[in-house]
N, CA and C of each residue as an Amber inpcrd file, in Angstrom:
protein
   633
  10.9710000  -7.5050000 -31.0990000  10.5720000  -8.0750000 -31.9520000
  10.7370000  -9.9580000 -31.5010000  10.0370000 -10.4210000 -32.2080000
   9.9550000 -12.0170000 -32.3940000   9.8590000 -12.1790000 -33.3710000
  11.8730000 -12.7710000 -34.0940000  11.6920000 -13.3880000 -35.0110000
  10.9210000 -14.6710000 -35.3700000  10.2930000 -14.6210000 -36.9500000
   9.6580000 -15.6960000 -37.2870000  10.0810000 -17.0350000 -37.2370000
   9.2130000 -17.9700000 -36.7500000   9.5820000 -19.4740000 -36.7920000
  10.4970000 -19.7110000 -35.2000000  10.0870000 -18.5420000 -34.4430000
  11.2830000 -18.8450000 -32.7540000   9.9880000 -18.7530000 -31.6860000
   9.7480000 -19.4790000 -31.5280000   8.8500000 -19.8230000 -30.0020000
   9.5730000 -19.3340000 -29.0010000   8.5530000 -18.4820000 -28.6520000
   9.2530000 -17.8110000 -26.9400000   8.4000000 -18.2190000 -26.1350000
   9.1580000 -17.7310000 -24.7770000   7.8060000 -17.9320000 -23.4460000
   8.3120000 -16.6860000 -22.7050000   7.5030000 -16.6400000 -22.0520000
   7.6530000 -15.5120000 -20.8810000   8.0000000 -15.6200000 -19.8660000
   8.1790000 -15.3450000 -18.5460000   8.0350000 -16.0030000 -17.3120000
   7.5170000 -16.4450000 -17.3820000   6.1430000 -15.9080000 -16.9590000
   4.9360000 -16.6110000 -16.6950000   5.0100000 -18.1380000 -16.7580000
   4.9540000 -18.2610000 -18.1620000   4.9330000 -19.8000000 -18.7130000
   5.8100000 -20.3760000 -18.4710000   7.3840000 -19.8520000 -17.8400000
   8.9250000 -20.5530000 -17.5390000   8.0400000 -21.5360000 -16.1920000
   7.4160000 -20.3220000 -15.1330000   7.0260000 -20.8310000 -13.8540000
   6.1110000 -21.6380000 -14.0310000   5.3630000 -21.4270000 -14.8300000
   3.8870000 -22.4380000 -14.7310000   5.1300000 -23.8080000 -15.6880000
   5.7860000 -23.9330000 -16.8560000   6.2960000 -24.9090000 -16.8080000
   7.1650000 -25.3160000 -15.1150000   7.9870000 -24.9590000 -14.3810000
   8.5580000 -25.4220000 -13.8000000   7.6120000 -26.0930000 -12.4270000
   5.9210000 -25.6040000 -12.9390000   5.3710000 -25.7920000 -11.2410000
   5.2720000 -25.0230000  -9.9760000   5.5890000 -23.5440000 -10.8250000
   5.7450000 -22.6570000  -9.4120000   4.7610000 -21.5130000 -10.0650000
   4.4320000 -21.1850000  -8.4190000   3.7550000 -19.9580000  -9.0360000
   5.1740000 -18.8570000  -9.1480000   4.8450000 -17.6700000 -10.6690000
   5.7950000 -16.4790000 -10.5580000   6.1470000 -15.9290000 -10.2720000
   6.0760000 -15.5770000  -8.8890000   6.8930000 -15.0460000  -7.9430000
   7.2030000 -16.1240000  -7.4380000   7.0900000 -16.8870000  -6.4240000
   8.5020000 -17.8990000  -6.2170000   9.0980000 -18.3390000  -7.2210000
   8.6110000 -18.7170000  -8.5950000   9.7760000 -18.8340000  -9.4110000
  11.3240000 -17.8620000  -9.3040000  10.4340000 -16.4490000  -9.5300000
  11.2710000 -15.3110000  -9.4650000  12.4280000 -15.4320000  -8.5810000
  11.8990000 -15.7540000  -7.4690000  12.1820000 -15.4990000  -5.7950000
  13.9770000 -16.8580000  -5.7680000  13.1170000 -17.7600000  -6.4070000
  14.1540000 -18.9430000  -6.4430000  15.2930000 -18.8970000  -7.8750000
  14.4520000 -18.6600000  -8.2830000  15.3370000 -18.9740000  -9.8730000
  15.6020000 -17.5560000 -10.9670000  14.9660000 -16.7890000 -10.5750000
  14.7290000 -15.5060000 -12.0250000  16.1410000 -15.2260000 -11.7560000
  16.9280000 -14.8420000 -10.8860000  18.4830000 -14.1750000 -10.7330000
  19.1640000 -15.1600000 -11.9460000  18.9640000 -16.4210000 -11.6890000
  20.0780000 -17.0070000 -11.9320000  19.4590000 -17.2400000 -14.1840000
  18.3020000 -17.3410000 -13.6020000  18.0800000 -17.5950000 -14.8580000
  18.0420000 -16.5310000 -15.6780000  18.0740000 -15.2390000 -15.6740000
  18.0940000 -14.3570000 -16.2450000  19.8680000 -13.4940000 -16.6980000
  20.3320000 -14.2810000 -15.8450000  21.4090000 -14.4370000 -16.3710000
  22.2960000 -15.0590000 -17.0200000  21.6190000 -16.5840000 -17.7210000
  22.2690000 -17.3800000 -18.5210000  20.9710000 -17.5580000 -19.7010000
  20.3020000 -16.9200000 -19.8570000  19.4250000 -16.9750000 -21.0910000
  19.4740000 -15.6290000 -20.9660000  19.3410000 -14.7920000 -22.8640000
  18.8270000 -13.4900000 -23.1100000  17.6910000 -13.7730000 -23.4980000
  17.6950000 -12.4950000 -22.9890000  16.0180000 -11.7030000 -23.6610000
  15.8350000 -11.7490000 -25.0990000  14.9090000 -12.2730000 -25.8600000
  14.7220000 -12.2380000 -27.2630000  14.5510000 -11.1810000 -27.8800000
  13.7110000 -10.0050000 -26.5930000  13.0160000  -8.9290000 -27.2100000
  13.9670000  -7.5760000 -26.4210000  15.1220000  -7.1390000 -26.6670000
  15.6650000  -6.0720000 -25.6710000  14.8880000  -5.0010000 -25.4050000
  14.6100000  -4.1240000 -24.1310000  14.1210000  -3.1910000 -23.7670000
  12.2000000  -3.4030000 -24.1240000  11.9010000  -4.4220000 -24.3020000
  10.0740000  -4.5720000 -24.4870000  10.0160000  -4.4870000 -22.7460000
   8.6700000  -4.0070000 -22.2490000   8.1700000  -4.3350000 -21.0170000
   8.2070000  -5.3610000 -20.8110000   7.6860000  -6.6020000 -21.6130000
   7.2530000  -8.3520000 -21.1780000   8.5760000  -8.6380000 -21.6600000
   9.3950000  -8.9060000 -21.0900000  10.8730000  -9.9860000 -21.2400000
  10.4020000 -11.1000000 -21.7510000  10.6900000 -11.9330000 -23.1980000
  10.4240000 -13.0970000 -23.4730000  11.5810000 -14.1960000 -24.3160000
  11.7120000 -15.1780000 -23.9710000  12.8710000 -15.9150000 -23.9900000
  12.8960000 -17.1600000 -25.0870000  14.0830000 -17.0940000 -25.1430000
  13.5040000 -18.3020000 -26.8270000  13.2200000 -19.5730000 -25.9720000
  12.3250000 -20.4480000 -26.2940000  11.3720000 -21.4720000 -25.7930000
  12.8550000 -22.7820000 -25.6480000  13.8360000 -22.7920000 -26.1810000
  14.7690000 -23.9550000 -26.8200000  15.3810000 -23.4140000 -25.3900000
  15.6330000 -22.3280000 -25.6980000  16.8410000 -22.0860000 -24.5360000
  16.2040000 -21.8820000 -22.9320000  15.0830000 -21.6760000 -22.5250000
  14.4650000 -21.9140000 -21.3200000  14.4390000 -23.2940000 -20.9740000
  13.0970000 -24.3960000 -22.1750000  13.8010000 -25.4390000 -21.6660000
  14.6850000 -26.1660000 -21.2480000  15.5690000 -25.9380000 -21.5550000
  17.1080000 -26.6930000 -21.0300000  17.1950000 -25.8580000 -19.9370000
  17.2790000 -24.6660000 -19.7920000  17.2370000 -23.9020000 -18.1040000
  16.7540000 -25.2570000 -16.8400000  15.0910000 -25.2700000 -17.9070000
  14.0020000 -25.4590000 -17.1650000  14.5940000 -27.2370000 -16.8150000
  15.0590000 -27.9780000 -17.5510000  15.8280000 -29.9060000 -17.7630000
  17.3150000 -30.0600000 -16.9140000  17.9590000 -28.4080000 -16.7710000
  19.0210000 -28.6830000 -16.2140000  20.3320000 -28.6950000 -17.3300000
  19.6910000 -28.6850000 -18.6460000  20.7940000 -29.2780000 -19.6130000
  21.3580000 -27.7640000 -19.8170000  22.6060000 -27.7960000 -20.8280000
  23.6010000 -26.5860000 -21.0070000  22.6330000 -25.9250000 -22.1620000
  22.6180000 -24.4610000 -22.2510000  21.8750000 -23.5300000 -22.9030000
  22.2520000 -23.3030000 -23.7640000  21.3710000 -24.0410000 -25.1710000
  22.0080000 -23.7920000 -26.3540000  22.8620000 -22.6280000 -27.1090000
  23.6240000 -22.4620000 -27.7350000  23.2590000 -20.9680000 -28.2550000
  22.3140000 -20.7450000 -29.1550000  22.3280000 -19.0610000 -29.0210000
  20.5680000 -18.6160000 -29.8210000  20.9090000 -18.5380000 -31.3260000
  19.8540000 -18.8210000 -32.2150000  19.6520000 -18.7980000 -33.1190000
  20.4680000 -17.8600000 -34.0530000  21.3420000 -17.9100000 -34.5080000
  21.7600000 -16.7700000 -35.5450000  20.5290000 -15.7320000 -35.8020000
  21.4570000 -14.4060000 -35.7620000  19.9040000 -13.0390000 -36.1470000
  20.3030000 -13.1830000 -37.9930000  19.4540000 -13.6480000 -38.2190000
  18.9070000 -13.0810000 -39.4810000  18.5610000 -11.9230000 -40.2380000
  18.6440000 -11.9340000 -41.4560000  17.7140000 -10.9180000 -42.2420000
  16.1770000 -10.3560000 -41.6140000  16.1430000  -8.9520000 -41.8430000
  14.1240000  -8.9970000 -41.2280000  13.7320000  -9.9630000 -41.9630000
  13.1590000 -10.6380000 -41.6460000  11.9100000 -11.0490000 -42.1330000
  10.1770000 -11.1100000 -42.6300000  10.0040000 -11.5000000 -43.5140000
   8.0640000 -11.0390000 -43.9070000   7.3730000 -11.2110000 -42.2780000
   7.7770000 -12.1300000 -41.5880000   6.4780000 -13.0970000 -40.3660000
   7.2260000 -12.5970000 -39.0430000   8.2030000 -11.6720000 -39.1070000
   8.8590000 -10.9120000 -38.2790000   7.3840000 -10.9810000 -37.3220000
   7.2350000 -10.7220000 -35.9940000   6.1760000 -10.2810000 -35.2630000
   6.8490000  -8.9000000 -34.7810000   6.2690000  -7.6970000 -34.9990000
   6.5890000  -6.6680000 -34.5240000   5.4730000  -6.1320000 -33.1350000
   6.6480000  -5.7140000 -32.5090000   5.2600000  -5.3530000 -30.9240000
   5.0410000  -3.6450000 -31.0870000   4.0840000  -2.9840000 -31.0860000
   3.4200000  -2.0660000 -30.7460000   4.4750000  -0.5610000 -31.0470000
   5.5240000  -0.4500000 -30.0010000   6.7070000   0.5430000 -29.8510000
   7.5770000   0.0420000 -31.2740000   7.5750000  -0.9980000 -31.6880000
   8.5760000  -1.4700000 -33.0420000   7.2320000  -0.8580000 -34.4980000
   6.0840000  -1.0390000 -34.6080000   5.5040000  -0.4790000 -34.9100000
   5.7160000   0.7770000 -35.8760000   5.2280000   1.1580000 -34.1260000
   4.9380000   3.2250000 -33.8840000   6.0930000   3.5030000 -34.7400000
   7.5060000   2.6570000 -33.9500000   8.7210000   3.4870000 -34.9370000
   8.7880000   3.2920000 -36.4760000   8.3110000   2.6580000 -37.0370000
   7.9760000   2.3710000 -38.5430000   7.3840000   3.0730000 -39.3370000
   6.6450000   3.2770000 -38.3970000   5.1170000   4.5900000 -39.2010000
   5.3510000   5.8450000 -39.1060000   6.7410000   5.8760000 -37.9460000
   7.0390000   7.8370000 -37.8970000   5.3180000   7.9440000 -36.7960000
   4.5300000   7.2320000 -36.1140000   3.9800000   7.8230000 -34.9960000
   4.6590000   6.8610000 -33.5680000   3.3260000   6.9360000 -32.6230000
   3.5110000   6.7460000 -31.2310000   3.0660000   5.7170000 -30.9570000
   2.8270000   4.7800000 -30.1380000   1.8770000   3.6560000 -29.4320000
   0.8830000   3.8540000 -29.4470000   0.0950000   4.8380000 -28.8360000
  -1.3570000   5.0440000 -28.4250000  -1.5840000   5.4090000 -30.2010000
  -1.5190000   5.3820000 -31.1180000  -1.4860000   5.6270000 -32.6440000
  -2.3990000   4.8060000 -33.1950000  -1.3010000   3.8410000 -32.6110000
  -1.1180000   2.1910000 -33.5260000  -1.8780000   1.7750000 -32.7840000
  -2.2210000   1.7650000 -31.4370000  -3.6380000   1.0800000 -30.9770000
  -5.0060000   1.8150000 -31.7840000  -5.0220000   3.0640000 -32.0770000
  -6.0930000   3.2860000 -32.4170000  -6.1960000   3.7500000 -34.3010000
  -4.8280000   3.2870000 -34.5370000  -5.0740000   2.3970000 -36.0820000
  -5.7680000   1.2990000 -35.7210000  -5.6110000   0.0370000 -35.4940000
  -5.6020000  -1.0710000 -35.3410000  -7.5670000  -1.3470000 -34.5180000
  -7.8660000  -0.3430000 -33.7760000  -9.0760000  -0.2690000 -33.8130000
  -9.7870000   0.4870000 -35.1320000  -9.4060000   0.9930000 -35.3960000
 -10.2270000   1.3770000 -36.8420000 -10.2080000   1.1360000 -37.9210000
  -9.1160000   0.1240000 -38.3550000  -9.4010000  -0.8420000 -39.1830000
  -7.7260000  -0.3740000 -40.2010000  -7.4750000   0.8940000 -40.3600000
  -6.4590000   1.6470000 -40.4350000  -5.1740000   0.6340000 -41.2510000
  -5.2990000  -0.1360000 -39.6350000  -3.8230000  -1.4280000 -39.5430000
  -4.8990000  -2.9710000 -38.7230000  -4.3110000  -4.3610000 -39.2580000
  -5.3970000  -5.0870000 -38.8660000  -4.6950000  -4.9700000 -37.3180000
  -5.7090000  -5.8950000 -37.1130000  -5.6710000  -5.9100000 -35.6640000
  -4.7620000  -6.6060000 -34.9040000  -4.1460000  -7.2970000 -35.7850000
  -2.7940000  -7.6950000 -35.1020000  -3.2340000  -9.3090000 -34.4190000
  -2.0690000  -9.5830000 -33.4180000  -2.1490000 -11.1080000 -32.9120000
  -1.4810000 -10.7470000 -31.8930000  -2.3540000 -10.9740000 -30.2240000
  -2.5100000 -11.4400000 -29.3180000  -1.4290000 -12.3830000 -28.8970000
   0.0590000 -12.0520000 -27.9470000   0.5680000 -13.4680000 -27.5500000
   1.3450000 -12.4930000 -26.2260000   1.1190000 -13.8980000 -25.0680000
   1.4160000 -13.0880000 -24.0500000   1.1550000 -12.0300000 -23.5070000
  -0.3660000 -11.7390000 -24.0400000  -1.2340000 -10.7290000 -23.1030000
  -0.4900000  -9.2650000 -24.0430000   0.2580000  -9.3820000 -25.2080000
   0.7610000  -8.2110000 -25.8970000   0.1520000  -8.2480000 -27.4190000
   0.2690000  -7.4110000 -28.2710000  -0.5850000  -7.7050000 -29.3480000
   1.1190000  -7.2770000 -30.5630000   0.7960000  -7.8250000 -32.0190000
   2.1840000  -7.9100000 -32.0600000   1.1710000  -7.9360000 -33.6150000
   2.0850000  -7.4170000 -34.7830000   1.9020000  -7.0680000 -36.2420000
   3.0210000  -7.6880000 -37.0520000   2.6530000  -8.7630000 -38.2350000
   3.8070000  -9.4010000 -39.0410000   4.3680000  -7.7980000 -39.7400000
   5.7120000  -8.2470000 -39.7010000   6.3940000  -7.3630000 -40.6300000
   5.7130000  -6.7740000 -41.8320000   5.1660000  -7.8200000 -42.6810000
   4.8100000  -7.7050000 -43.8990000   3.0870000  -6.9730000 -44.0700000
   2.8460000  -7.0620000 -42.8610000   1.5770000  -5.8000000 -42.5230000
   1.7760000  -4.5520000 -42.5830000   3.1770000  -4.6430000 -41.9000000
   3.3670000  -2.9250000 -41.4530000   3.8940000  -2.4790000 -42.7200000
   4.8030000  -2.9060000 -43.5610000   5.2940000  -2.5850000 -44.6210000
   4.2100000  -2.3600000 -45.8060000   3.4860000  -3.0250000 -45.9440000
   2.1140000  -3.0610000 -46.2620000   1.1270000  -1.6140000 -46.5700000
   1.6780000  -1.2040000 -44.9960000   0.6090000  -0.0630000 -44.5410000
   1.5110000   1.1870000 -45.0720000   2.5220000   1.2790000 -44.9700000
   3.4150000   2.1160000 -45.3860000   3.6220000   2.4200000 -47.0920000
   4.0200000   1.1360000 -48.2010000   3.7620000   1.0210000 -49.3010000
   2.5270000   1.6850000 -49.3000000   1.3230000   1.8950000 -49.0340000
   0.0600000   1.8890000 -49.3440000   0.3140000   3.7820000 -49.7950000
   0.8360000   4.1660000 -48.9530000   0.9150000   5.6280000 -49.3810000
   0.3960000   6.1550000 -48.9830000  -0.5710000   6.1880000 -47.9100000
  -1.4310000   7.3950000 -46.9880000  -0.5680000   7.5110000 -45.9610000
  -0.4360000   8.8600000 -45.9240000   0.4420000   9.9300000 -45.1660000
  -0.5810000   9.7700000 -43.8080000  -1.4960000   9.0450000 -43.3430000
  -1.9190000   9.3970000 -41.5120000  -1.1870000   8.9640000 -41.1070000
   0.1280000   7.8910000 -41.1190000   0.5510000   7.2280000 -40.2080000
   1.9340000   8.5230000 -39.5220000   2.0600000   9.3490000 -40.5910000
   3.0700000  10.5070000 -40.1960000   2.9720000  11.7970000 -40.2040000
   1.8080000  12.3330000 -39.6310000   1.1400000  13.7770000 -39.8760000
   2.2940000  14.5470000 -39.5320000   2.2850000  15.9980000 -40.4930000
   2.6260000  16.9740000 -39.9870000   2.5920000  17.8020000 -38.8700000
   2.9210000  18.0380000 -37.5070000   2.3220000  18.5660000 -36.6880000
   3.0620000  19.6180000 -36.5520000   2.0670000  20.6250000 -36.4330000
   1.9150000  22.2310000 -36.2860000   1.5670000  23.1500000 -35.3000000
   0.5850000  22.0060000 -34.4730000   0.7740000  22.1230000 -33.0500000
  -0.0430000  21.3310000 -32.1650000  -0.1610000  21.7470000 -30.9180000
  -0.5020000  20.4460000 -29.9390000  -2.4520000  19.9100000 -30.4230000
  -1.7870000  18.3280000 -29.4770000  -3.4070000  17.4670000 -30.0900000
  -3.2340000  17.2840000 -31.7050000  -3.7120000  16.0870000 -31.5020000
  -3.9690000  15.4550000 -32.8920000  -4.7550000  16.1730000 -34.0210000
  -3.8050000  15.9380000 -35.3820000  -4.0420000  16.3270000 -36.2580000
  -5.1580000  16.1680000 -37.4610000  -5.9030000  16.2790000 -38.0760000
  -6.8320000  15.9050000 -39.2470000  -6.6160000  14.7340000 -39.6400000
  -7.2570000  14.0280000 -39.9600000  -7.3720000  12.3300000 -40.3050000
  -6.5530000  11.5030000 -39.3200000  -6.5190000  11.9550000 -38.2220000
  -6.3140000  11.1330000 -37.4370000  -7.3990000  10.2190000 -36.7820000
  -7.0170000   8.5930000 -37.5210000  -8.2120000   7.8840000 -36.9970000
  -8.8510000   8.2850000 -35.3420000  -8.1200000   8.4190000 -34.5530000
  -8.6090000   8.6060000 -33.2670000  -9.5010000   9.7500000 -33.3090000
 -10.2120000  10.6690000 -34.2100000 -10.5800000  11.2760000 -34.1030000
 -11.9770000  11.1330000 -34.3490000 -12.0590000   9.7020000 -35.3430000
 -13.4870000   9.2000000 -35.9630000 -13.9000000   8.2390000 -34.9990000
 -13.5450000   7.5770000 -33.8290000 -13.5840000   6.8910000 -33.4370000
 -14.4610000   7.4370000 -32.1860000 -15.7310000   7.3990000 -32.0560000
 -17.4210000   7.9540000 -30.7320000 -16.1520000   7.2960000 -29.4800000
 -16.2730000   8.9600000 -28.8910000 -15.8530000   9.1570000 -27.6800000
 -15.7790000   7.9390000 -26.6860000 -17.0960000   7.7590000 -26.3850000
 -18.1060000   6.6680000 -25.6350000 -17.2580000   5.1140000 -25.7510000
 -16.4490000   4.8780000 -27.4380000 -16.2280000   3.2510000 -27.4820000
 -14.8220000   3.8020000 -27.2930000 -14.6720000   4.4940000 -27.7610000
 -12.9630000   4.7730000 -27.5070000 -12.5390000   4.7510000 -26.2180000
 -13.1420000   5.4640000 -25.3000000 -12.9220000   5.6190000 -23.8610000
 -13.2160000   3.8170000 -23.1000000 -14.0900000   3.1050000 -23.5990000
 -14.1090000   1.6610000 -23.1590000 -13.3370000   0.5640000 -23.2670000
 -13.1900000   1.1780000 -25.1650000 -11.5120000   0.8340000 -25.4710000
 -10.3190000   0.4820000 -24.6070000  -9.8860000   1.8240000 -24.3220000
  -8.8210000   2.4540000 -23.3980000  -9.2070000   1.6580000 -21.7570000
 -10.3410000   2.0380000 -21.7670000 -10.5500000   1.6700000 -19.6900000
 -10.0310000  -0.1470000 -19.8190000 -10.6930000  -0.8330000 -20.8130000
 -10.2750000  -2.8050000 -21.1480000  -8.7960000  -2.5280000 -21.0860000
  -8.0710000  -1.8540000 -21.9800000  -6.5700000  -2.1340000 -22.4850000
  -6.3780000  -1.7300000 -21.2980000  -6.4500000  -0.6550000 -20.3070000
  -5.6490000  -0.2880000 -18.7810000  -5.7110000  -1.9930000 -17.9570000
  -7.4440000  -2.1410000 -18.0710000  -7.2270000  -3.1640000 -16.9240000
  -6.7950000  -4.6250000 -17.5720000  -6.8560000  -4.9020000 -18.5370000
  -5.9610000  -5.9410000 -19.5580000  -4.1810000  -5.8670000 -19.1380000
  -3.6900000  -4.5630000 -19.0680000  -1.8270000  -4.2670000 -18.3460000
  -1.8290000  -4.5230000 -17.2190000  -3.2280000  -3.8810000 -16.1420000
  -3.2820000  -3.6740000 -15.1020000  -3.2280000  -5.0930000 -14.0540000
  -3.9280000  -6.6100000 -14.9680000  -3.8830000  -7.4610000 -14.2190000
  -2.7410000  -8.3960000 -14.8730000  -2.1600000  -8.1430000 -15.9140000
  -0.9110000  -8.3580000 -15.8240000   0.1560000  -8.4230000 -15.3530000
   0.4530000  -6.7640000 -14.7650000   1.4220000  -6.8180000 -14.4100000
   1.0470000  -7.1430000 -13.1430000   0.1230000  -7.3450000 -12.2430000
  -0.0690000  -8.0850000 -10.8720000   0.1640000  -9.1040000 -11.0920000
  -0.3250000  -9.7940000 -11.7120000   0.1290000 -11.7950000 -12.3170000
   1.9010000 -11.8350000 -12.3480000   2.2280000 -11.0180000 -13.3190000
   3.7710000 -11.3400000 -13.6310000   4.6720000 -10.3510000 -12.6930000
   4.1300000  -9.7820000 -11.6180000   4.7890000  -8.7590000 -10.7460000
   5.6620000  -8.0460000 -11.2140000   4.9680000  -7.2100000 -12.2640000
   5.7010000  -6.0330000 -13.2410000   5.4300000  -4.9130000 -12.4040000
   5.6580000  -3.6120000 -13.1120000   5.5990000  -2.5350000 -11.9700000
   4.1880000  -2.1450000 -12.9830000   2.8220000  -1.9490000 -12.1910000
   1.1650000  -1.0060000 -12.6190000   1.5300000   0.3150000 -13.1080000
   1.0260000   0.2820000 -14.1700000   0.8570000   1.9020000 -15.1550000
   0.6580000   2.8010000 -13.8330000   1.4680000   3.7390000 -14.5620000
   0.6570000   5.1400000 -14.0290000   0.4040000   5.7530000 -14.5610000
  -0.2420000   6.8880000 -14.0910000  -1.3090000   7.5050000 -14.2520000
  -0.6100000   8.7520000 -15.4980000   0.5010000   9.0960000 -15.5310000
   1.6310000   9.9320000 -16.3550000   1.8370000   8.8980000 -17.2870000
   2.3800000   7.4730000 -17.0030000   2.4050000   6.8640000 -18.8740000
   0.7950000   6.8250000 -19.3230000  -0.5640000   6.8160000 -18.9810000
  -1.4470000   7.1930000 -19.2940000  -1.4770000   8.5780000 -20.4200000
  -1.7120000   8.9760000 -19.5420000  -1.1510000  10.4020000 -20.0100000
  -0.3010000  10.7450000 -21.5580000   0.4670000  10.3510000 -21.5110000
   1.6750000  10.3130000 -22.5770000   1.0340000   9.3380000 -23.5430000
   0.6460000   7.8090000 -23.1490000   0.5040000   7.2630000 -24.0210000
  -0.8920000   7.8090000 -24.8150000  -1.7500000   8.2340000 -24.4510000
  -3.0050000   8.3650000 -25.1290000  -3.6590000  10.2650000 -25.1130000
  -2.2820000  10.7340000 -25.1180000  -2.2700000  12.1970000 -24.8600000
  -3.1910000  12.7480000 -24.6940000  -3.9860000  12.6760000 -23.3610000
  -4.3330000  13.0040000 -22.7810000  -3.8340000  13.8270000 -21.4390000
  -4.7170000  14.8260000 -20.3410000  -4.0440000  15.4210000 -19.7370000
  -3.9410000  13.7600000 -18.0420000  -3.2750000  14.5810000 -17.4240000
  -2.5690000  13.3840000 -15.9530000  -4.0210000  13.1410000 -15.3110000
  -5.1760000  14.1040000 -15.0110000  -6.6250000  13.6750000 -14.5610000
  -7.0480000  12.7990000 -15.6370000  -6.9570000  12.8860000 -17.1310000
  -7.9970000  12.0020000 -17.5040000  -7.0080000  10.5490000 -17.3970000
  -6.0110000  10.6420000 -17.0190000  -4.6630000   9.2560000 -17.2040000
  -5.0790000   8.8970000 -15.8750000  -5.4300000   9.3120000 -14.4610000
  -6.0970000   9.1380000 -13.3900000  -7.4040000   8.2080000 -13.7470000
  -7.9850000   9.1230000 -14.4350000  -9.6460000   7.9680000 -14.1570000
  -9.5990000   7.0990000 -15.2770000  -8.8310000   7.2870000 -16.1810000
  -8.9240000   5.6820000 -16.7660000  -8.1270000   4.8580000 -15.7990000
  -7.3260000   4.9290000 -15.2470000  -6.6860000   4.3330000 -14.0640000
  -7.6400000   3.6780000 -13.2820000  -8.4740000   4.8010000 -12.6820000
  -9.8300000   4.2930000 -11.6960000 -10.9410000   3.5180000 -12.1640000
 -11.6830000   3.6350000 -13.5730000 -12.1330000   3.0080000 -13.9590000
 -11.8680000   1.8390000 -14.7020000 -10.3400000   1.6430000 -14.7790000
  -9.7450000   0.1400000 -15.3150000  -9.6660000  -0.5260000 -13.8540000
  -9.7110000   0.1180000 -12.8090000  -9.4110000  -0.9880000 -10.8780000
 -10.7820000  -1.5230000 -11.1920000 -11.9090000  -0.2280000 -10.9050000
 -13.6920000  -0.9970000 -11.3260000 -13.7460000  -1.9790000 -11.7870000
 -13.3610000  -1.7710000 -13.4060000 -13.6740000  -3.0100000 -14.2780000
 -13.4750000  -3.9950000 -13.8490000 -11.8540000  -4.1600000 -13.6720000
 -11.3530000  -5.5530000 -12.6670000 -12.3510000  -6.1490000 -11.6790000
 -12.4990000  -5.2470000 -10.4910000 -13.5100000  -5.4980000  -9.5540000
 -14.7350000  -5.7960000 -10.0870000 -15.1380000  -5.8250000 -11.2500000
 -17.0200000  -5.7250000 -11.6480000 -16.7320000  -7.3210000 -12.0430000
 -15.6780000  -7.7520000 -12.9350000 -15.4690000  -8.5330000 -13.8660000
 -14.7410000  -9.9620000 -12.7270000 -14.5790000  -9.2690000 -12.0130000
 -13.4850000 -10.2860000 -10.6980000 -12.3720000 -11.0940000 -10.6530000
 -11.7410000 -10.0140000 -11.6280000 -10.2900000 -10.2290000 -12.1470000
  -9.5790000  -9.3600000 -11.0240000  -9.6780000  -8.4080000 -10.3300000
  -8.5400000  -8.0140000  -9.4240000  -9.5820000  -7.3200000  -8.4700000
  -8.5710000  -6.8750000  -7.4390000  -9.1560000  -6.3320000  -6.4590000
  -9.6180000  -5.0130000  -6.3930000
């Protein structure tokens, strides 16, 4: 979660502010920085830090205390996993909801998508139970919006999504996605996960964004 009205920075932003390549900044300053500046979003794949605290580190000033944790605010930004937890579903379903209009598209920050808390609460209050269907067996249940999107368009969107994550992982020296992770995310076979990875890498080559 990104608390409302609290600017944050990713490590790539901090390295750029220091005038360094990300891998250089991490090698020289990463360990010291992480020991002194806590993450705003513990447990998330992309680490985010309070902008004021990060700026103090860069300028060699004492690190100011983090703002006190307040009550949940309607404008807090929730990550895909947090939205999934609130709706009682999984991250791949949340992405499907956003692609089909069941949820708003969300806001992209630092290469990730977030939704204001009030948007998620409105979805819950609307009373449509598609966000937590009773699962009596394997596979998607009737009413799952992933069933309504044409397969070709769905696959293309997934390839682009995976390609974007591969590019970010390379740029920020993060662990790359695996076929097993994709299989779990999209409720597909491992072989399909491998095909998605291969298609995403080919897409990056075609667009000149990766090797």
